[in-house]
N, C-alpha and C positions, 0 to 999 in steps of 0.2 A: 634357714629355718627360724633363726633367732629374730631376723627382721620381720618375718610374717607374724610371729607371736607378738612382737612389739607393736606392729600395726594393728593387730586385733585388739590389744589392750588400749591402744590410743583411740581407736574407734569406739570402743565400749565407754571410755571415759567421756568422750564427746557426747555420746547418747545419754549418759547419766546426767549430764548438765542441762539437758532439755533446751530451754530457750536461752540459756546463758546466765552467768552470775548476776547481771543487773536485774534480770526479770525474776530470778529466785529471791533476791533481796526485796523486790517489790511485793512478791507473794507473801513473804514473811512479815513485811510491814503491815499487811492487812490482817495479820493474826491467823494466816492460813499456812498449812504445811504444803510441801510440794507433793506431786503425785507419788513419787517414790518413797518419800518419808511416810506417807499414809499407808502404803502397802506394807512397809517394814513394820509399822506399829500394829497393823491389823493381823498379820500372819506371825506364826512362831518364828523366833529368831533363826535366821539362816535357812529358812525353808523355802523361800521364794525362788521359783524357776521361771525366768522370763521367756516369753515368746516374741518373735518378730521385732527384736531390738533394732534392726537396721532397716526396717520398712520405711520408705519415703513416698511422698505423694507423687502423682504423675501429671499434675496440672501444668500446662504450658501457657495459659492465658494470663494476661495482666502482669507479665514478668515474674510469675511464680516459679519458673524453672531455675531462677537464680538463687532461690532460698528453699532448700530441701532438707530440713533437719531430720535426723534419725528418729524413728518412733512415731513421727507424724501426730504428735499431740495426745497419745494415749499409751499408757504402760499396761501390758497384758501378761498374764501367766497364771501359774498355780502355786499353791503352797499348802500349809496346814494351819489349823486353829486347834490347839490342844491335841495335836497329832492326827486330826481328821482332815481329809482332802477338801480343799476349797478352790474354786476358780475365781479370778478377780480381774477387773479392768479399772484403771484409774486415769481419768482424763487430766492432761497436763496443761494448765492454764498459761504456763510460760511459753508454750509453742502455739502460735497463732490463736491465742486466747482459748485454747482447748477446743477450737471449732472442729466440727465433724466433716471429714472429707470422705471420698470413696474408699481410700485405703484405711483410714481411721475406722470406718464402719466394718471393713473386712476383718480387721484385727479383733474387734469386739465379737463379730459373728463366729470367728474361728474358736474363740474361747467358749462361747455359749454352746456351740455344737459339741465340743469336747465334754463339757459339763453334762450334757444330755446323754451322750454315749456312755460316759463313765459313772453316771449317777452321783453327782456332787453339786452342792449349792453354787450359785453365781452371786457374787457381790459386785455391784457397780458403784464406783465412786464418781459422781458427776460434778464437774467444775468446768463449764463450757459456755462460750459465748453463743452457741447455736450452730446452725448450718454454715459451712464455709462458702461464702457468697461467690467467691471466684470460681467455684466448681459447679454452681448452678444446680441443675436438676440431678446431676450425679450424686450430689450431697443428699438431696431429698430421697433418692433411691436408697442410699445407705441407711437413712433413718428407717425406711419401711422394711428393709432387710432385718434390722435389729428388732423392730416391732413384731415381725412374724415369728422370730425366735422366742421373744417374750411370751407370745401366745402359746406356742408349742410347748414351752417349758412349764407353763402354768399347771400346777398340780402334779408335776413330774419331779422337779427339783425345787427346793426353796430358792426364791430370788429376793435379794435385799438390796435396796438402793440407798446410798448415802449422798445427800445433797450437800456439797461442801463449797458452794460458790454459786454462780448463776446457772440456771437451768430454764431456758425460755423457748417459746415457740414450739415447734414440733418435738423438740427434745424432751418435753415434759411427759409425753405419752409413753415413753419406755418405762420410767419409774412408776407411772400410774398403773401399769399392768403387773408390777411386781408385788410380792406379798407384804413387804414392809418397807416403809420410807422413813428414814431418820434425817433430820435437818440440824444445822448448827445455827444458834441464835446470832443475829446481827451480821452474819457473813454469807448466808445462803438465801436464795429466793427462787420461787417457781411461778411462772405465769405463762399463759398462752400468748397474750399481747402485753407489751410493756407499758409503763406509765405514759410515754410520749404518744403512742398510738391511742391509748385510752383517752388522752386529752384531746387529740385531734378528732376522734370519732364521736365521743360522748360528752366532751367538754368537762369531764371530771378531772380534778387535779388530785393526784394521789402519788405517794412515794413508792419506790420499789418495795420497801419493807412493809408498808401498809397493804400493798396490792398482793404480794406473794411471799412475805417473810415467814419465818418459822412460827411466830405467834399466830399469824393469820391461818396457816394451814394445820396447826395442831388444835386450835380452839374453835375456829369458825367453819372451815371448809371440810375438815376431816381428811384432807388429802394425805397429810403426814401422820405417822404413828408416834413420833417422839421428837423432842427438840433438846439439844444439849448445849452446854456453855461454850465448848470449843471442839476442835477436831479430835484432840486426844481423848476426851470423855466420850464422844460419839463412837470412836473406834473401839474403846474399851467395852462399852455397852453392847456393841455389835458382837464382839467376841462372846460376851455373856449370853446373848440371845442364841447364837449358833449352838452353844452347848445344850440348849433345850430341844433343838430340832434334829430330825433324822436327816441323813445325807440325801435321801430321795424317797419317792413313794414306794420303793421296793424294800426299804429297810425300816426298822423301828428306831425311835429316838434312843440316844445312848442312855445306859443305866449308870448313874454316878454313885460313888460310895456315899453312904449316909450315916450319920451318927445320932440319929433321933429315933427314939422308940416308937414304932408304928402303933403300939397300944397305949401311948401316952394319954393320960387322963387330964383334961383341962377343966378344973372345977369352976374357973371364972366364967365359963360359957353358960353355966346354969343360971347366971344372973345377967346375961348379955341383953336379953329382951326386957325392955321397961314394962312396968305394970300398966302404964297408960298406953293403950293401943295406938294412939296418935303421936306418941313421942318417938323421935328417930334415934337410931344408934348407928355406929359405924361398922358396916359390913366388912371393911378391910381388916378389922380386928379379928373377925372370925377366919378370914382367909389366912392371915399370918399365923394364927394359932393352929391351923390344920396343916400347913406346909412343913416339909422337912426343914429344920433349922430356921423357920420363919422367912424363907427365901421366896420372894414373889417378883416376877418380871412383868410389870404392867404394860399393856398395849393401849395406846390412845388415852392416856390418863387425863389429858386436858379437855377432851371432847365428850359430850353426852355423859356427864358425871353420874347420871341416874342409873347407869349400868357399868359394871366393872368387868374388864376382860384382861386376861394375862395368863402366864404360865407359872405353875408351882411344880414341886416334885413330891411324890408319895412313895416311900420305900425306894428312893433313888430314881423313880420313873417319872417322866414328864407327863403332866396332866394339864389340859386347858381348863381355865375357870371362867365361867360367866356368872355374874352375881348382880342382883338388884341392889341399889344403894339407897337406903331410906333417908340418908342425909340430903339427897338432891331430889327435888320434885316428889318427895315421899316414896321414891322408887318406882314411880309410874313408868310404863313403857310409852315411848313416843316415836316420832319419825327417826330422829337422830340415833336414839339408843337401839332401835330395831335394826337399822342399817349397820351400825357398829358391831353389834353382837352377831348378826347373820353372817357378815364377812368373816368374823373370827371363827364361828362354828364351822363354816365351810372349809376354812384353812385346816383346822384340826382334823376334819373328816378326810380331807384329801391326803393328809400325811399320817393317818392312823394314830392320831394323838387322842387318848380318851378325854371325855368332857365331864367335868364336875359342874353342876348348876346349883347355885344357892338362891333360894326364892323367897322374896318378901315383896310382893307386888299387889297394890290395890286396884290395878286395872290399867287401861290405856288412858293417856292424858286427854281430857275432853277439851273442846273448843273449836271455833271456826278455822283458826290458822292450821290446826292439825288436820281437820277434814279436807280443807282446801288444798293442803300440801300433800294429800294422798296417803294419810296414815293407814288406810285400809290396805293399799298395795305394799307399803313399807313394812307394816306389821306382819303381812303375809310372808315377807322375805325371811323373817326369823322363824316363823312357823314352818316354812318350807325347808329351811336349812336344818332344823332339828329333826323334822320328819324323814328327810332323806339320809341323814347321817347313820352310818352303820357301825361306827366305833362304839366302844363301851360308854354308856351314859349313866351316871349316878346323879340323882337329884336329892337335895335336902331342902324341905320347906321349913323355914324358921318361924315365920309369922303369917302374914297375909298371902293368900293365893286366891284372888277373886276373879270371877268371870272368865272371859276369853283369855285373859292374861295367864290364868292358871294353866289352861290348855297349852298355850304357846311355850311356856318355860319348861320344856323337856318333861312334860307330864307322861304318865304311864301310857296314855293313849297314843303318844308319838314314839312308841317303842323304847321308852325308858327302861333300863335293865333293873336298876335298884331305885326305888322311890321311897325315901325316908321322910318322916316329919318329926319335928320336935313337939312336945306336949303343948307348946304355946301356939302351934299352927292353927290357922282358921281357914278352912277350905270351903268356899261357898260361892254362890252366884254373885253376891254383892254384900256390902256391909249390912249389919243388922238393922240400923235405923232406916236406911233407904229401902230395904226389903219390906219391913213392916209397914212403912208409909204407903207402899204400893199394894200390899196384900190387904191392908185394913184401911183403904182410902175412905175418907168421910168420918172416921172415928174421932173421938175427942183426943186431945193431947195426952191426957192421963192414960187413956186406954192404949194409945200407941206406945207410950213409955213402958207400960206393963207388958205389952206384946213383944216389945223390943228385947226386954229381959228374957222372955221365953225363947225368942229366936236365938239369942246369944247362947243360952244354955243348951239349945238343941243343935245348933249348927256351927257356932264359933269355936270349933275344936277339930282335931284331925280324925276323930273316931268314926264319923259317918263315912268318910272316904275309905278309912281302914276296913270298915265292915264290908264295903263293896270290893275290896281288893285293889283299889286305885293307889293306896299307900301300902307298901310291903311291910313296913314296921314303924311304930312310933318309938323313937329312941331318945335316950337321955342326952341332952346337949353336951355334957362333959365327955361322952364316949364317942363323939362324932368322928374324930380322927381315926380311932380304931375301926369303927364300922365302915367308913368309906375306904380305908386302906385294904381291909379284907374283901370288900365288894370288888374293888378294882383288881385285886390279886386273883379273885375267882373268875374274872372276865378276860384274863390274858389270852385264853384260847378261843375267844368268841369268833364265830364265823357267821356273817349275815350278808346276803347279797340282795341288791335291788333287781327288779325285772330288767331284761335287756332293753336298751334304748340307745339311739345315737347320742343324744344328750337330753337333759330335761329342759323345761322352759320356765325357769324360775321367774316369778313376777318382778321384773327389774324396775 
């Protein structure tokens, strides 16, 4: 008996070492943690239960049968994050460069199937050279099996991808279908075709970092939702995000203890809006002053800065926030901001997370590049996302809400539950000057200036909309936290369903 126990411990020790000491040292030299170190940092101490420790590949071509390390390049299992169940897989770059084989894929699929059955998030840590070439089409089949599970899990359990090394070729499509992607600066990259292929086909000379690094995907492509300095920070922030999310679409997000008065009055908000209607202010200041303890987890902070998305808590309950940012492009909606916000709204709706919308939008960004880029279709994505969402929706208009952009930003007409406005709000088809120039075309400059003043007095306020019931109440800025906290509290029992359909056809 003792010999068998020793053999088990010996085999486990071999499995824990992955590709061996030399490769572990090389991994650390790149500033990267090993697959197991990442899992241990992500999960609560001592909570990890490993699956398939002794699985080995079955390939016999190219002399592969002589090298069959335990685990086959991926560590899989389950554990807890702050006591809540999480499934995880972590690719091990020290074993065949983390390349995906048939058995490697089967290990990932087993974990994803269990997550779906038991209603818990899946976190994938990607650090892989791609498909294992020696296995050929069996490796590609493995990718497709994983993709199919990503699709089935979408909207059922949260899926988070951490890119902590290379992720190239077909491998990129699994993270692309997950809910959130986090990258590590200078040590992770994602691309469909690498720099060498790009040079051969298009003659462009580009580095891996420029082509698919963290900066590229957080600022330009919007593929990634956040980039962090190192593995440790990325894993800590992932733990923080998980705390905001429900385990599945069958459960509500966790309610955390809070030490912030829901009725807290913020007098400084009464002077947040500048006297000059064209002067910007920072909408993040409002978000932080509304949130419990000023805690805000921002999503895609570096992309489309004219709209802000992220999570806060009100009375300990998770709320998704979408807010126009007057500091960037005057808060206009455009292609990028519409896509960013639409995806976020749909995530919140899929997982029953209430949505708070803070509005200061002068309209859609004009110009040929926007029209040629399809701003009509992209703007419709946000409109569609808000309109189909059945979760509690509370909207606060702080200043401008002009034209079609007023409609799009969770207006009463898109089934907004509570639509508030500050006294500084201006709800109109367009700005006063533009409107009077159209209405009084051909009049002198003096007459137009006089009419502009009349138009401002008549329409540059929230009261016309309030008279029609499109605004439920005009509220004091200082009392905003109290009003929205009470609004969301009153909506906790909300039940709303859309007509039966196989699925909708969102304007993609």
